[in-house]
Every structure is written in structure tokens, then in C-alpha cells.
C-alpha positions in Angstrom: 17.4 3.6 4.7 13.7 2.9 5.0 11.5 1.1 2.4 8.8 3.0 0.6 5.2 2.2 1.8 3.6 -0.7 0.0 1.0 0.0 -2.7 -2.0 -2.4 -3.0 -4.3 -2.3 -6.0 -8.0 -3.2 -5.3 -11.3 -3.4 -7.0 -13.3 -2.3 -3.9 -13.9 1.2 -2.5 -13.8 -0.2 1.0 -10.6 -2.0 2.2 -9.2 -3.2 5.5 -5.6 -3.0 6.7 -4.0 -4.7 9.7 -0.4 -4.0 8.7 0.4 -7.7 8.7 -1.0 -9.0 5.4 2.4 -10.3 4.3 3.7 -11.3 7.8 3.6 -15.0 8.4 2.8 -14.6 12.1 -0.2 -12.5 11.3 -1.8 -9.4 12.9 0.1 -9.8 16.2 3.0 -8.1 14.5 0.9 -5.5 12.6 -1.5 -3.0 13.9 -5.2 -2.9 14.8 -7.4 -3.7 11.8 -8.9 -0.5 10.3 -11.5 -0.1 7.5 -10.7 2.6 4.9 -12.8 4.2 2.2 -11.3 5.2 -1.2 -12.6 8.6 -2.2 -12.7 10.6 -5.4 -8.9 10.8 -5.5 -8.9 7.1 -6.2 -6.7 6.1 -3.3 -6.5 6.0 0.5 -3.5 5.6 2.9 -3.5 3.7 6.2 -2.8 6.0 9.1 -0.8 3.3 10.9 1.5 1.9 8.3 1.2 4.3 5.3 0.2 1.4 3.0 -1.6 2.9 0.0 -4.7 1.3 -1.5 -5.4 2.3 -5.1 -8.7 1.7 -6.9 -8.1 -0.1 -10.2 -9.2 2.0 -13.1 -9.6 5.1 -10.8 -7.9 8.5 -11.1 -4.8 7.3 -9.1 -4.3 4.1 -11.1 -1.2 4.7 -13.2 -1.5 1.1 -14.6 -4.8 2.0 -16.3 -3.2 4.8 -18.4 
């Protein structure tokens, strides 16, 4: 069984992901750092690790409802 991709809530339209944010050893165990832009959908997913970044208060933020 695989775990669902992580969801990260953010206040910024521009985010970076290296796949190793929660890994103690750091980016060596993740993937190359990429910069992503959240669009009108209110979220963006990393092409490497599928981590989803959701803009707080945006259309994809279920917590705001």
C-alpha cells in the first residue's frame, strides 16, 4: 500500500519543492529543487513527488469553507 501524496498549505503563489522537506538528511534523499506557480485552480502539484501545494483562501482550500 502506498501513502497519499502530502498536501502543503501556503500563503504564496510561488513555492519550491525538493521532495525532502521532512527528511532529516535533506535534499540528498529528495529530488532537484523546482519552483512552482499556483494558478487560478488554487493549487499546483510537484511533477517529481506529487506533493500538492494549496493556496490558503483560494478555490482549492477546503479549510476556508
